[in-house]
ROZA-164925 format. One line per 8 residues: number of its first residue (from 0); for each residue x, y, z of C-alpha. Coordinates in pm, whole numbers, padded with zeros to 5 digits, m for minus. Example, Ala and Ser with C-alpha at 12.3 -4.5 7.8 and 13.67 -1.06 7.14 Angstrom:
REM residues 2
0	01230:m00450:00780 ~ 01367:m00106:00714
REM end
This chain:
REM residues 118
0	02171:m02394:m01331 ~ 02389:m02488:m01035 ~ 02236:m02442:m00689 ~ 02540:m02267:m00556 ~ 02568:m02017:m00837 ~ 02230:m01856:m00768 ~ 02296:m01769:m00402 ~ 02368:m01406:m00334
8	02493:m01215:m00035 ~ 02158:m01027:00016 ~ 02009:m01273:00271 ~ 02342:m01289:00459 ~ 02349:m00912:00487 ~ 01983:m00914:00589 ~ 02069:m01161:00868 ~ 02348:m00946:00997
16	02120:m00641:00990 ~ 01854:m00839:01187 ~ 02117:m00925:01455 ~ 02237:m00565:01468 ~ 01887:m00438:01494 ~ 01803:m00680:01773 ~ 02121:m00587:01967 ~ 02056:m00211:01925
24	01695:m00259:02023 ~ 01802:m00439:02336 ~ 02042:m00159:02422 ~ 01760:00097:02366 ~ 01535:m00105:02599 ~ 01807:m00113:02865 ~ 01867:00262:02828 ~ 01490:00338:02846
32	01431:00108:03148 ~ 01753:00176:03342 ~ 01903:00488:03200 ~ 02251:00339:03191 ~ 02395:00537:02902 ~ 02380:00897:03034 ~ 02212:01150:03259 ~ 01848:01242:03218
40	01805:01525:02963 ~ 02138:01451:02787 ~ 01964:01268:02501 ~ 02077:00937:02631 ~ 01928:00922:02982 ~ 01638:00730:03114 ~ 01325:00775:02901 ~ 01514:00938:02613
48	01421:00767:02284 ~ 01598:00847:01964 ~ 01354:00975:01692 ~ 01431:00687:01454 ~ 01331:00412:01706 ~ 00962:00323:01719 ~ 00880:00461:02065 ~ 00561:00255:02115
56	00747:m00065:02187 ~ 00968:00095:02456 ~ 00678:00174:02678 ~ 00652:m00194:02762 ~ 00996:m00353:02795 ~ 00891:m00714:02808 ~ 00712:m00714:02465 ~ 00998:m00503:02333
64	01245:m00776:02436 ~ 01018:m01035:02273 ~ 01038:m00833:01951 ~ 01416:m00819:01975 ~ 01440:m01197:02036 ~ 01207:m01258:01738 ~ 01451:m01060:01524 ~ 01736:m01281:01652
72	01536:m01596:01581 ~ 01454:m01471:01232 ~ 01818:m01409:01162 ~ 01889:m01782:01224 ~ 01638:m01876:00957 ~ 01795:m01618:00724 ~ 02143:m01764:00764 ~ 02006:m02119:00710
80	01804:m01994:00414 ~ 01507:m02201:00536 ~ 01150:m02113:00623 ~ 01123:m01784:00445 ~ 00799:m01688:00623 ~ 00971:m01713:00965 ~ 01268:m01524:00834 ~ 01038:m01244:00709
88	00867:m01229:01046 ~ 01207:m01188:01208 ~ 01305:m00917:00967 ~ 00977:m00730:01034 ~ 01053:m00765:01407 ~ 01392:m00620:01336 ~ 01230:m00326:01168 ~ 01016:m00278:01481
96	01316:m00305:01708 ~ 01544:m00062:01526 ~ 01416:00090:01207 ~ 01740:00207:01043 ~ 01873:m00150:01009 ~ 01538:m00333:01006 ~ 01395:m00180:00686 ~ 01700:m00267:00474
104	01689:m00617:00616 ~ 01329:m00654:00504 ~ 01407:m00524:00159 ~ 01710:m00754:00115 ~ 01509:m01048:00240 ~ 01226:m00974:00001 ~ 01468:m00955:m00291 ~ 01625:m01297:m00200
112	01302:m01495:m00148 ~ 01387:m01749:m00422 ~ 01697:m01862:m00233 ~ 01500:m02004:00056 ~ 01371:m02361:00095 ~ 01057:m02450:00283
REM end
């Protein structure tokens, strides 16, 4: 079978979801730390965490940024389709950063494992 014919869009979509998850996680960190997206008590003020975001990582912004950057790094491996283990770590970090886009990224990445080298 031709190498090009067995490539699907699943890993590419997973990579986009990892990037989106990292970006939204970083925005959440900024909102939690600085309160730049609204007044306190409005649902978007300082310290307000949406219910679908894992709140434990926002208590410490530096490790939360590290998780978001790990999701970005994992997305690079996803787009290159190399080092599946590192891509999976990035997708799991994406799920920790923003769960609504991270979980589908993990599922799509698991389904496309055979498309990776290394």
